KOLKE-937457 format. One record per residue: residue number from 1; x, y, z of N, C-alpha, C, O, CB in turn. Coordinates in Angstrom, 1 decimal. Atoms other than C-alpha are relative to their C-alpha. Glycine has a CB too. Layout:
BEGIN
PT,NUM,X,Y,Z,X,Y,Z,X,Y,Z,X,Y,Z,X,Y,Z
...
END
This chain:
BEGIN
PT,1,0.8,-1.2,0.0,0.0,0.0,0.0,0.9,1.2,0.0,1.7,1.4,0.9,-1.0,0.0,1.2
PT,2,-0.8,-1.2,0.1,1.5,3.3,-1.1,-0.8,1.2,0.2,-0.3,2.3,-0.1,0.8,0.0,-1.3
PT,3,0.8,-1.2,-0.2,-1.3,5.6,-0.1,0.4,0.7,1.2,1.4,0.4,1.9,-1.5,-0.4,0.1
PT,4,-0.4,-0.8,-1.1,-1.2,8.2,2.6,-0.2,-0.8,1.3,-1.1,-1.6,1.4,-0.8,1.3,0.1
PT,5,0.1,0.6,-1.3,-0.7,7.1,6.2,-1.1,0.7,0.8,-1.0,1.9,1.1,1.4,0.0,0.8
PT,6,1.1,-0.6,-0.7,-4.0,7.7,8.0,-0.1,-0.5,1.4,-1.1,-0.3,2.1,-1.3,-0.4,-0.7
PT,7,0.0,0.5,-1.4,-3.0,6.1,11.3,-0.1,1.1,1.0,-0.7,0.8,2.1,1.2,-0.8,0.2
PT,8,0.0,-1.1,-1.1,-2.5,9.4,13.2,-0.9,1.2,-0.4,-0.5,2.3,0.0,1.4,0.4,0.3
PT,9,0.8,-1.1,0.4,-5.2,11.5,11.6,-1.1,0.3,1.1,-1.8,-0.6,1.5,-0.7,-0.3,-1.4
PT,10,1.0,-0.4,-1.0,-7.3,13.5,14.1,-1.2,0.5,-0.7,-1.3,0.6,-1.9,0.6,1.1,0.9
PT,11,1.3,-0.5,0.6,-10.8,14.8,13.6,0.2,1.4,-0.7,-0.5,1.8,-1.6,-1.0,0.1,1.1
PT,12,-0.2,-1.3,0.7,-9.4,18.3,12.7,0.5,-0.2,-1.4,0.3,0.8,-2.2,1.1,0.8,0.8
PT,13,-0.4,0.2,1.3,-7.9,16.8,9.6,-1.1,-0.2,-1.0,-1.0,0.1,-2.2,0.9,-1.2,-0.1
PT,14,1.2,0.2,0.8,-11.4,16.0,8.4,-0.6,1.4,-0.5,-1.3,1.4,-1.4,-1.0,-0.8,0.7
PT,15,0.5,-1.4,0.3,-12.1,19.8,8.3,0.8,0.7,-1.1,0.5,1.8,-1.5,0.0,0.8,1.2
PT,16,-0.9,-0.6,1.1,-9.3,20.4,5.7,-0.9,0.3,-1.2,-1.3,-0.7,-1.8,1.2,-0.8,-0.2
PT,17,0.9,-0.3,1.2,-11.2,22.2,2.8,0.7,-0.4,-1.3,0.0,-0.4,-2.3,-0.3,1.4,0.0
PT,18,-0.7,0.3,1.2,-8.5,21.2,0.3,0.6,-1.3,0.0,1.8,-1.5,0.3,1.0,1.1,-0.3
PT,19,-0.6,1.3,0.0,-8.0,17.5,-0.1,1.0,-0.1,-1.2,0.9,0.6,-2.2,-1.1,-1.1,-0.2
PT,20,-1.0,0.2,0.9,-5.0,16.3,-2.0,-0.4,-1.0,-1.1,-0.5,-2.2,-0.8,1.3,-0.4,0.6
PT,21,0.5,0.8,1.1,-6.2,15.0,-5.4,1.1,-0.3,-1.0,0.8,-0.8,-2.1,-1.2,0.6,-0.7
PT,22,-1.0,0.2,1.0,-2.8,14.9,-7.1,0.4,-1.4,-0.3,1.0,-1.7,-1.3,1.3,0.8,0.6
PT,23,-0.3,1.4,0.2,-2.4,11.2,-6.7,-0.9,-0.7,-1.0,-0.7,-1.9,-1.4,0.1,-0.8,1.3
PT,24,1.1,0.6,0.8,-5.5,10.5,-8.8,0.3,0.3,-1.5,0.7,1.4,-1.9,-1.4,0.4,0.4
PT,25,-0.2,-0.1,1.4,-5.2,9.9,-12.6,-1.4,-0.1,-0.7,-2.4,-0.3,-0.1,1.0,-1.0,-0.5
PT,26,1.2,0.1,0.9,-7.7,9.9,-15.5,-0.8,-1.3,0.2,-2.0,-1.4,0.3,0.3,0.3,-1.4
PT,27,0.6,1.3,-0.1,-8.3,6.2,-15.2,-0.7,-0.2,1.4,-1.7,-0.9,1.5,1.0,-1.1,-0.2
PT,28,0.7,0.1,-1.3,-9.2,6.6,-11.5,-1.4,0.7,0.0,-2.4,0.1,0.5,0.9,0.8,1.1
PT,29,1.3,-0.7,0.1,-11.9,9.1,-12.3,-1.0,-0.7,-0.9,-2.2,-0.8,-0.6,0.2,1.5,-0.5
PT,30,0.8,0.8,0.9,-13.2,7.0,-15.2,-0.5,-1.2,0.7,-1.7,-1.5,0.5,0.8,-0.4,-1.3
PT,31,0.5,1.1,-0.7,-13.4,4.0,-13.0,-1.0,0.4,1.1,-2.0,-0.4,1.3,1.2,-0.7,0.7
PT,32,1.0,-0.4,-1.0,-15.2,5.9,-10.3,-1.3,0.3,-0.7,-2.4,0.0,-0.2,0.5,1.3,0.8
PT,33,1.2,-0.3,0.8,-17.7,7.2,-12.9,-0.7,-1.3,-0.4,-1.9,-1.4,-0.3,0.3,0.8,-1.2
PT,34,0.7,1.2,0.4,-18.3,3.7,-14.2,-0.5,-0.8,1.2,-1.6,-1.4,1.1,1.1,-0.9,-0.7
PT,35,0.5,0.6,-1.2,-18.6,2.4,-10.7,-1.4,0.6,0.5,-2.3,-0.2,0.8,1.0,0.1,1.2
PT,36,1.3,-0.6,-0.4,-21.4,4.9,-9.9,-1.1,-0.3,-1.0,-2.2,-0.4,-0.6,0.2,1.5,0.2
PT,37,1.0,0.4,1.0,-23.1,4.2,-13.2,-0.4,-1.4,0.3,-1.6,-1.8,0.1,0.6,0.1,-1.4
PT,38,0.3,1.4,-0.4,-22.9,0.5,-12.2,-1.0,0.0,1.2,-1.9,-0.8,1.2,1.3,-0.8,0.3
PT,39,0.9,0.0,-1.2,-24.5,1.3,-8.8,-1.4,0.5,-0.4,-2.3,-0.1,0.1,0.6,1.0,1.0
PT,40,1.3,-0.5,0.4,-27.3,3.2,-10.5,-0.8,-1.1,-0.8,-1.9,-1.3,-0.6,0.1,1.3,-0.9
PT,41,0.6,1.1,0.8,-27.9,0.3,-13.0,-0.5,-1.1,0.9,-1.6,-1.6,0.8,0.9,-0.5,-1.0
PT,42,0.3,1.1,-0.9,-27.9,-2.3,-10.2,-1.2,0.4,0.9,-2.1,-0.4,1.1,1.2,-0.4,0.9
PT,43,1.2,-0.4,-0.7,-30.3,-0.2,-8.1,-1.3,0.0,-0.8,-2.3,-0.4,-0.4,0.2,1.5,0.6
PT,44,1.2,0.0,0.9,-32.6,0.3,-11.1,-0.5,-1.5,-0.2,-1.7,-1.7,-0.2,0.4,0.6,-1.3
PT,45,0.4,1.4,0.1,-32.5,-3.5,-11.6,-0.7,-0.5,1.2,-1.8,-1.2,1.1,1.3,-0.9,-0.3
PT,46,0.6,0.4,-1.3,-33.3,-4.1,-7.9,-1.4,0.6,0.1,-2.4,-0.1,0.4,0.9,0.4,1.2
PT,47,1.3,-0.7,-0.2,-36.1,-1.5,-7.8,-1.1,-0.6,-1.0,-2.2,-0.8,-0.6,0.2,1.5,-0.2
PT,48,1.0,0.5,0.9,-37.8,-2.7,-11.0,-0.4,-1.4,0.2,-1.5,-1.8,-0.1,0.5,0.2,-1.4
PT,49,0.3,1.4,-0.2,-37.5,-6.3,-10.1,-0.9,-0.3,1.2,-1.9,-1.0,1.2,1.3,-0.8,0.1
PT,50,0.6,0.4,-1.3,-38.6,-6.3,-6.5,-1.1,1.0,0.4,-2.1,0.7,1.1,1.0,0.0,1.1
PT,51,1.0,-1.0,-0.4,-40.6,-3.0,-6.1,-1.1,0.0,-1.1,-2.3,0.1,-0.7,0.6,1.4,0.1
PT,52,1.0,-0.1,1.1,-42.4,-2.9,-9.5,-0.4,-1.4,-0.5,-1.4,-1.5,-1.3,0.5,0.8,-1.1
PT,53,0.3,1.4,0.5,-42.3,-6.7,-10.2,0.0,-0.1,-1.5,-0.7,-0.9,-2.1,-1.3,-0.5,0.6
PT,54,-0.1,0.0,1.5,-41.3,-5.9,-13.8,1.4,0.5,-0.3,1.6,1.6,-0.6,-1.1,1.0,-0.6
PT,55,-1.4,-0.4,0.2,-37.5,-6.0,-14.3,0.2,0.5,-1.4,-0.3,0.1,-2.4,0.9,-1.1,0.3
PT,56,-0.4,-0.4,1.3,-35.9,-4.1,-17.1,1.1,-0.9,-0.5,2.0,-1.2,0.2,0.6,1.5,0.1
PT,57,-0.9,1.1,0.5,-34.1,-6.6,-19.3,1.4,0.4,-0.1,2.3,-0.4,0.2,-0.5,-0.5,-1.3
PT,58,-1.4,-0.3,0.3,-31.0,-4.7,-20.2,0.9,0.3,1.2,2.1,0.3,1.1,0.0,1.2,-0.9
PT,59,-0.8,-0.4,-1.2,-29.9,-3.8,-16.6,0.9,-1.1,0.4,2.0,-0.8,0.8,-0.9,0.4,1.1
PT,60,-0.9,1.1,-0.4,-28.5,-7.3,-15.8,1.2,-0.1,-0.9,2.3,-0.2,-0.4,-0.8,-1.3,0.1
PT,61,-1.1,0.2,0.9,-26.4,-7.5,-18.9,1.0,1.2,0.1,2.2,1.0,0.1,-0.5,-0.1,-1.5
PT,62,-0.9,-1.2,-0.1,-25.1,-3.9,-18.7,0.7,0.0,1.3,1.9,0.5,1.4,-0.9,1.3,-0.2
PT,63,-0.7,0.0,-1.3,-24.3,-4.3,-15.0,1.2,-1.0,0.0,2.2,-0.7,0.5,-1.0,-0.5,1.1
PT,64,-1.1,1.0,0.1,-22.2,-7.4,-15.8,1.2,0.6,-0.8,2.3,0.5,-0.4,-0.5,-1.2,-0.7
PT,65,-1.1,-0.6,0.8,-20.3,-5.5,-18.5,0.7,1.2,0.8,1.9,1.3,0.7,-0.6,0.5,-1.3
PT,66,-0.6,-1.1,-0.8,-19.8,-2.4,-16.2,0.9,-0.5,1.1,2.0,0.0,1.3,-1.1,0.9,0.6
PT,67,-0.9,0.6,-1.0,-18.4,-4.6,-13.5,1.3,-0.5,-0.6,2.3,-0.4,0.1,-0.8,-1.2,0.8
PT,68,-1.2,0.4,0.7,-16.0,-6.1,-15.9,0.9,1.1,-0.3,2.1,1.1,-0.1,-0.3,-0.8,-1.3
PT,69,-0.7,-1.2,0.4,-14.9,-2.7,-17.1,0.7,0.6,1.3,1.8,1.1,1.3,-0.8,1.1,-0.7
PT,70,-0.5,-0.5,-1.2,-14.5,-1.5,-13.5,1.2,-0.8,0.5,2.2,-0.3,1.0,-1.1,0.1,1.1
PT,71,-1.1,0.9,-0.4,-12.3,-4.5,-12.7,1.2,0.2,-0.8,2.3,0.3,-0.2,-0.5,-1.5,-0.1
PT,72,-1.2,-0.2,0.8,-10.0,-4.0,-15.6,0.6,1.4,0.1,1.9,1.5,0.2,-0.3,-0.3,-1.5
PT,73,-0.6,-1.3,-0.2,-9.6,-0.3,-15.2,0.5,0.2,1.4,1.5,0.9,1.6,-1.1,1.1,-0.3
PT,74,-0.5,0.0,-1.4,-9.3,-0.7,-11.5,1.4,-0.7,0.1,2.2,-0.3,1.0,-1.0,-0.6,1.0
PT,75,-1.3,0.7,0.0,-6.4,-3.1,-12.2,1.1,1.0,-0.4,2.2,0.8,0.2,-0.1,-1.1,-1.0
PT,76,-1.1,-1.0,0.4,-4.5,-0.2,-13.8,0.3,0.9,1.2,1.5,1.2,1.4,-0.5,0.9,-1.1
PT,77,-0.3,-0.8,-1.3,-4.9,1.8,-10.5,0.9,-0.9,0.9,1.8,-0.4,1.5,-1.3,0.4,0.7
PT,78,-0.7,0.8,-0.9,-3.6,-1.2,-8.6,1.5,-0.2,-0.4,2.4,-0.2,0.4,-0.7,-1.4,0.1
PT,79,-1.4,0.1,0.5,-0.5,-1.6,-10.8,0.7,1.3,0.3,1.9,1.2,0.7,0.0,-0.4,-1.5
PT,80,-0.7,-1.3,-0.3,0.3,2.1,-10.5,0.3,0.2,1.4,1.4,0.6,1.7,-0.9,1.1,-0.5
PT,81,-0.3,-0.2,-1.5,0.0,2.1,-6.7,0.8,-1.2,0.6,1.1,-1.2,1.7,-1.4,0.1,0.7
PT,82,-0.7,1.2,-0.5,1.8,-1.3,-6.5,-0.8,-0.7,1.1,-0.1,-1.1,2.1,1.4,0.4,0.4
PT,83,0.8,0.6,-1.0,-1.1,-2.7,-4.5,-0.7,-1.3,-0.4,-1.6,-1.7,0.3,-1.0,1.0,0.5
PT,84,0.5,1.3,0.4,-1.8,-5.8,-6.4,0.4,-1.1,1.0,1.3,-0.9,1.8,0.5,-0.4,-1.4
PT,85,-0.4,1.1,-0.9,-1.7,-9.1,-4.5,1.4,-0.5,-0.4,1.7,-0.7,-1.5,-1.1,-1.2,-0.1
PT,86,-1.4,0.4,0.3,1.9,-10.1,-4.1,0.3,-1.1,1.1,-0.3,-1.1,2.2,1.0,1.2,0.1
PT,87,-0.4,1.1,-0.9,3.6,-13.1,-2.5,1.2,0.6,0.9,2.3,0.4,0.6,0.4,-1.3,-0.7
PT,88,-1.0,-0.6,-0.9,5.4,-11.2,0.3,0.7,-1.0,0.9,1.8,-0.8,1.4,-0.6,1.1,0.8
PT,89,-0.5,1.0,-0.9,5.9,-14.3,2.3,1.4,-0.5,-0.4,2.2,-0.6,0.5,-1.0,-1.3,0.0
PT,90,-1.4,0.4,0.5,8.9,-15.4,0.2,1.0,1.0,0.3,2.1,0.7,0.7,-0.1,-0.3,-1.5
PT,91,-1.0,-1.0,-0.2,10.6,-12.1,0.5,0.3,0.3,1.5,1.3,0.9,1.8,-0.6,1.3,-0.6
PT,92,-0.3,-0.2,-1.4,10.3,-12.1,4.3,1.1,-1.0,0.4,2.0,-0.6,1.2,-1.3,-0.3,0.8
PT,93,-0.9,1.0,-0.5,12.3,-15.3,4.6,1.2,-0.2,-1.0,2.2,-0.9,-0.6,-0.7,-1.3,0.1
PT,94,-1.1,0.2,1.0,14.6,-15.1,1.5,1.1,1.0,0.4,0.9,2.0,1.0,-0.4,0.3,-1.4
PT,95,-1.1,-0.9,-0.3,18.1,-13.6,1.9,-0.2,1.3,-0.9,-0.8,1.2,-2.0,1.3,-0.7,-0.3
PT,96,0.2,-1.2,0.7,18.2,-10.0,0.7,0.5,0.0,-1.4,0.0,0.6,-2.3,0.6,1.2,0.8
PT,97,-0.6,0.0,1.3,20.5,-10.7,-2.2,-0.9,-0.8,-1.0,-1.0,-0.4,-2.1,1.4,-0.7,0.1
PT,98,0.9,0.7,0.9,18.1,-13.3,-3.6,-1.3,0.8,-0.3,-1.7,0.8,-1.4,-0.4,-1.4,0.7
PT,99,1.1,-0.9,0.3,15.2,-10.9,-3.2,0.3,1.0,-1.0,-0.6,1.4,-1.8,-0.5,0.6,1.4
PT,100,-0.4,-1.0,1.0,17.1,-8.3,-5.1,0.1,-0.5,-1.4,-0.1,0.2,-2.4,1.3,0.6,0.4
PT,101,0.0,0.7,1.3,17.5,-10.8,-8.0,-1.4,-0.3,-0.5,-1.7,-0.1,-1.6,0.9,-1.3,0.1
PT,102,1.4,0.4,0.3,13.9,-12.0,-7.9,-0.9,1.2,-0.4,-1.8,1.1,-1.2,-0.6,-0.8,1.1
PT,103,0.9,-1.2,0.1,12.3,-8.5,-7.7,0.0,0.5,-1.5,-1.1,0.7,-2.0,0.4,1.1,0.9
PT,104,0.0,-0.4,1.4,13.4,-7.3,-11.2,-0.6,-1.1,-0.9,-1.2,-0.8,-2.0,1.4,0.4,-0.5
PT,105,0.5,1.0,0.8,12.5,-10.7,-12.6,-1.5,0.0,0.1,-2.2,-0.3,-0.9,0.5,-1.4,0.5
PT,106,1.4,-0.1,-0.1,9.0,-10.4,-11.2,-0.6,1.2,-0.8,-1.6,1.1,-1.4,-0.4,0.2,1.5
PT,107,0.4,-1.2,0.8,8.7,-6.9,-12.7,0.0,-0.4,-1.5,-0.9,0.0,-2.2,1.0,1.2,0.2
PT,108,-0.1,0.4,1.4,9.8,-8.3,-16.1,-1.1,-1.0,-0.4,-1.7,-0.8,-1.4,1.4,-0.6,-0.3
PT,109,1.0,1.0,0.3,7.5,-11.3,-16.0,-1.4,0.7,0.0,-2.2,0.4,-0.9,0.0,-1.2,1.0
PT,110,1.3,-0.7,-0.1,4.5,-9.1,-14.9,-0.2,0.9,-1.3,-1.3,0.8,-1.9,0.0,0.9,1.2
PT,111,0.1,-0.9,1.1,5.2,-6.6,-17.7,-0.2,-0.8,-1.3,-1.0,-0.4,-2.1,1.2,0.9,-0.1
PT,112,0.2,0.8,1.1,5.6,-9.3,-20.3,-1.4,-0.6,-0.1,-2.0,-0.7,-1.2,1.1,-1.1,-0.1
PT,113,1.4,0.6,-0.1,2.4,-11.0,-19.2,-1.0,1.0,-0.4,-1.9,0.7,-1.2,-0.3,-0.6,1.3
PT,114,1.0,-1.0,0.3,0.4,-7.8,-19.3,0.1,0.5,-1.5,-0.9,0.7,-2.1,0.2,1.2,0.9
PT,115,-0.1,-0.4,1.4,1.8,-6.8,-22.7,-0.6,-1.1,-0.9,-1.3,-0.7,-1.9,1.5,0.2,-0.3
PT,116,0.6,1.1,0.8,0.9,-10.2,-24.1,-1.5,0.0,0.1,-2.2,-0.2,-0.9,0.6,-1.4,0.4
PT,117,1.4,0.0,-0.2,-2.5,-10.0,-22.6,-0.7,1.2,-0.7,-1.8,1.0,-1.2,-0.4,0.1,1.6
PT,118,0.5,-1.2,0.8,-3.0,-6.5,-24.1,-0.1,-0.3,-1.5,-1.1,0.0,-2.1,0.8,1.2,0.3
PT,119,0.0,0.4,1.4,-2.1,-7.9,-27.5,-1.2,-0.9,-0.3,-1.9,-0.8,-1.3,1.3,-0.6,-0.4
PT,120,1.1,0.9,0.2,-4.5,-10.8,-27.2,-1.4,0.6,0.2,-2.3,0.4,-0.6,0.1,-1.2,1.0
PT,121,1.3,-0.7,-0.2,-7.3,-8.6,-25.8,-0.3,0.9,-1.2,-1.5,1.0,-1.6,0.0,0.8,1.3
PT,122,0.3,-0.9,1.2,-6.9,-6.2,-28.8,-0.5,-0.9,-1.1,-1.4,-0.5,-1.8,1.3,0.7,-0.4
PT,123,0.4,0.9,1.1,-7.2,-9.2,-31.2,-1.5,-0.4,0.2,-2.3,-0.4,-0.8,0.9,-1.2,-0.1
PT,124,1.4,0.3,-0.3,-10.5,-10.2,-29.5,-0.9,1.2,-0.2,-2.0,1.0,-0.7,-0.1,-0.6,1.5
PT,125,0.8,-1.2,0.2,-11.7,-6.6,-29.5,-0.4,0.2,-1.5,-1.5,0.5,-1.8,0.7,1.2,0.6
PT,126,0.2,-0.2,1.5,-11.3,-6.4,-33.3,-1.0,-1.1,-0.5,-1.9,-0.8,-1.3,1.3,-0.2,-0.8
PT,127,0.9,1.1,0.4,-13.1,-9.8,-33.7,-1.4,0.3,0.4,-2.4,0.1,-0.3,0.5,-1.3,0.5
PT,128,1.3,-0.2,-0.6,-16.0,-8.8,-31.4,-0.7,1.2,-0.5,-1.8,1.5,-0.1,0.2,0.1,1.5
PT,129,0.7,-1.2,0.5,-16.8,-5.7,-33.4,-1.3,-0.3,-0.7,-2.2,0.5,-0.8,0.9,0.8,-1.0
PT,130,1.2,0.4,0.7,-19.4,-7.6,-35.4,-1.0,-0.8,0.9,-2.1,-1.1,0.4,0.4,-0.9,-1.2
PT,131,0.9,0.7,-0.9,-20.9,-9.4,-32.4,-0.8,0.9,0.9,-0.2,1.7,1.6,0.9,-1.0,0.9
PT,132,0.8,-0.9,-0.8,-23.8,-7.6,-30.8,-0.2,-0.5,1.4,-0.1,-1.7,1.6,-1.4,0.3,-0.7
PT,133,0.4,0.5,-1.4,-24.7,-7.7,-27.1,-1.3,-0.7,-0.1,-2.0,-0.6,-1.1,-0.1,1.3,1.0
PT,134,1.2,0.8,0.0,-27.6,-9.9,-26.2,-1.3,0.8,0.0,-2.1,0.6,-0.8,0.0,-0.9,1.2
PT,135,1.2,-0.8,-0.2,-30.2,-7.3,-25.1,0.1,1.3,-0.7,-0.9,1.7,-1.3,-0.3,0.2,1.5
PT,136,-0.2,-1.4,0.6,-28.8,-4.0,-26.3,0.8,-0.2,-1.3,1.7,-1.0,-1.4,0.8,0.9,1.0
PT,137,-0.6,0.2,1.3,-27.9,-3.7,-30.0,1.3,0.9,-0.1,1.3,1.7,-1.0,-1.0,0.3,-1.1
PT,138,-1.3,-0.6,0.1,-24.3,-2.5,-29.4,1.0,-1.0,-0.2,0.8,-2.2,0.2,0.3,0.9,1.3
PT,139,-1.1,1.0,0.2,-21.1,-4.2,-30.5,0.7,-0.4,1.3,0.9,0.5,2.2,1.0,0.5,-1.0
PT,140,-0.7,0.4,-1.2,-19.4,-6.3,-27.8,1.4,0.6,0.0,2.1,0.5,1.1,0.1,-1.6,0.0
PT,141,-1.3,-0.6,0.0,-16.2,-4.6,-28.9,0.1,1.2,1.0,1.2,1.6,1.4,0.4,0.4,-1.4
PT,142,0.0,-1.1,-0.9,-17.2,-1.7,-26.6,0.6,-0.6,1.4,1.4,0.1,2.0,-1.4,0.6,0.2
PT,143,-0.5,0.6,-1.3,-16.7,-4.0,-23.5,1.4,-0.5,-0.1,2.2,-0.2,0.8,-1.0,-1.2,0.4
PT,144,-1.4,0.5,0.2,-13.6,-5.7,-24.9,1.0,1.2,-0.2,2.1,1.0,0.2,0.0,-1.0,-1.2
PT,145,-0.9,-1.2,0.1,-12.2,-2.3,-25.8,0.3,0.6,1.3,1.5,1.0,1.5,-0.7,1.0,-0.9
PT,146,-0.2,-0.5,-1.4,-12.6,-1.1,-22.2,1.0,-0.9,0.7,1.9,-0.4,1.4,-1.3,0.2,0.8
PT,147,-0.9,1.0,-0.6,-10.9,-4.3,-21.1,1.4,0.2,-0.6,2.4,0.1,0.2,-0.5,-1.4,-0.2
PT,148,-1.3,-0.2,0.6,-8.1,-3.8,-23.6,0.7,1.3,0.5,1.9,1.3,0.8,-0.1,0.1,-1.5
PT,149,-0.5,-1.2,-0.6,-7.7,-0.2,-22.4,0.6,-0.2,1.4,1.7,0.3,1.7,-1.0,1.1,0.0
PT,150,-0.5,0.3,-1.4,-7.4,-1.4,-18.8,1.3,-0.8,0.0,2.2,-0.5,0.7,-1.0,-0.8,0.7
PT,151,-1.3,0.8,0.0,-4.7,-4.0,-19.7,1.1,0.8,-0.6,2.3,0.7,-0.2,-0.3,-1.3,-0.9
PT,152,-1.1,-0.8,0.6,-2.8,-1.5,-21.9,0.5,1.0,1.1,1.7,1.2,1.2,-0.5,0.8,-1.2
PT,153,-0.4,-0.8,-1.1,-2.8,0.9,-18.9,0.8,-0.7,1.0,1.7,-0.2,1.6,-1.2,0.7,0.6
PT,154,-0.8,0.8,-1.0,-1.7,-1.9,-16.6,1.4,-0.2,-0.5,2.4,-0.2,0.2,-0.7,-1.3,0.2
PT,155,-1.4,0.2,0.6,1.2,-2.6,-19.0,0.8,1.2,0.1,2.0,1.2,0.5,-0.2,-0.5,-1.5
PT,156,-0.8,-1.2,-0.1,2.2,1.0,-19.2,0.5,0.3,1.4,1.6,0.7,1.6,-0.8,1.2,-0.6
PT,157,-0.3,-0.2,-1.4,2.1,1.4,-15.4,1.0,-1.0,0.4,1.9,-0.7,1.3,-1.2,0.0,0.9
PT,158,-1.0,1.1,-0.4,4.0,-1.9,-15.0,1.4,0.4,-0.5,2.4,0.2,0.2,-0.4,-1.3,-0.6
PT,159,-1.3,-0.4,0.5,6.8,-0.6,-17.3,0.5,1.2,0.9,1.7,1.2,1.2,-0.2,0.5,-1.5
PT,160,-0.4,-1.1,-0.8,6.9,2.6,-15.3,0.5,-0.4,1.4,1.5,0.1,1.9,-1.1,1.1,0.1
PT,161,-0.4,0.5,-1.3,7.0,0.8,-12.0,1.3,-0.8,0.0,2.1,-0.6,0.8,-1.2,-0.9,0.6
PT,162,-1.2,0.8,0.2,9.6,-1.6,-13.2,1.2,0.9,-0.2,2.3,0.7,0.4,-0.1,-1.0,-1.2
PT,163,-1.1,-1.0,0.2,11.8,1.3,-14.4,0.3,0.7,1.3,1.5,0.8,1.6,-0.4,1.0,-1.1
PT,164,-0.2,-0.7,-1.3,11.4,3.1,-11.1,0.7,-1.0,1.0,1.6,-0.6,1.7,-1.3,0.5,0.6
PT,165,-0.6,1.0,-0.9,12.3,-0.1,-9.2,1.4,-0.3,-0.4,2.3,-0.4,0.4,-0.8,-1.3,0.0
PT,166,-1.3,0.3,0.5,15.3,-0.7,-11.4,0.9,1.2,0.3,2.1,1.0,0.7,0.0,-0.2,-1.5
PT,167,-0.9,-1.2,-0.3,16.6,2.9,-10.9,0.2,0.1,1.4,1.3,0.5,1.8,-0.7,1.2,-0.5
PT,168,-0.2,-0.1,-1.4,16.1,2.8,-7.2,0.7,-1.1,0.6,1.3,-1.0,1.7,-1.4,0.2,0.7
PT,169,-0.7,1.2,-0.6,17.5,-0.7,-6.7,-0.8,-0.7,0.9,-0.3,-1.7,1.6,1.3,0.4,0.6
PT,170,0.9,0.7,-0.9,14.5,-1.8,-4.7,-1.4,0.0,-0.5,-1.7,0.8,-1.4,0.1,0.5,1.5
PT,171,1.4,0.0,0.3,10.9,-2.5,-4.9,-0.9,-0.2,1.2,-0.3,-0.3,2.3,-0.4,-1.1,-1.1
PT,172,0.8,0.3,-1.1,7.9,-3.0,-2.7,0.3,-1.3,0.6,0.3,-1.5,1.9,-1.5,0.1,-0.4
PT,173,-0.3,1.3,-0.5,8.9,-6.6,-2.4,1.3,-0.1,0.8,1.3,-0.8,1.8,0.0,-1.0,-1.2
PT,174,-1.2,0.1,-0.7,12.4,-6.0,-1.3,0.0,0.9,1.2,0.9,0.8,2.1,1.2,0.5,-0.9
PT,175,0.1,-0.9,-1.2,11.3,-3.4,1.3,-0.8,-0.7,1.1,-1.1,-0.1,2.1,-0.6,1.3,-0.4
PT,176,0.9,0.7,-1.0,9.1,-6.0,3.1,0.7,-0.2,1.3,0.1,0.1,2.4,-0.4,-1.4,-0.5
PT,177,-0.7,0.2,-1.3,11.8,-6.8,5.7,0.3,1.3,0.7,0.2,1.4,1.9,1.3,-0.8,-0.2
PT,178,-0.4,-1.3,-0.5,12.8,-3.2,6.1,-1.2,0.7,0.7,-1.0,1.4,1.7,0.5,0.9,-1.1
PT,179,1.2,-0.6,-0.6,9.2,-2.2,7.0,-0.5,-0.8,1.2,-1.4,-0.4,1.9,-1.1,0.1,-1.0
PT,180,0.3,0.8,-1.1,9.0,-4.9,9.6,-1.3,-0.8,-0.1,-2.0,-1.0,0.9,-0.1,0.9,1.2
PT,181,1.3,0.8,0.2,6.0,-6.8,8.1,0.1,-1.4,0.5,-0.9,-2.1,0.6,-0.4,0.1,-1.4
PT,182,-0.2,1.4,-0.4,7.5,-10.1,9.1,-0.2,-0.3,1.4,-0.1,-1.5,1.8,1.4,-0.4,-0.4
PT,183,0.2,0.2,-1.5,6.8,-9.7,12.8,-1.5,-0.4,0.2,-1.8,-0.7,1.4,0.3,1.2,0.8
END
């Protein structure tokens, strides 16, 4: 987790009229917007199904696609913040020298995997341009395009994170022992 330390925040900090939004990027705001649109669609589905006893057909399909888009775009945020699930257990018990060798290897493998996934997702997006959604007459390439965008952003952030790790000589994984997480 590379976000702000909120452990010692008092109630007076909540009155600060100018929150720091500098850590947020375009994909963060797009994901937040899609998330709230998803919340509205799910509420609409719930309300029409249980209150009106007449569900709107498109809400279930669109909610599924929005959740998928939120997941892939949210993945870009996680890569940027280096908050993806990681196997820190190994780095707690490995010698520091071995951890320093494995860390760039993990960065390289992650970036290669995401790059390959982006290429494959792009190929599927192009194919799905002629395939319509089930209920709404829109091409499925819209959903796959959002997924491709998320994976491309993950790849770009992975390259940037790997470059920063290489330049600094350490990564989140090699700092596990230094932060005392093994206790």
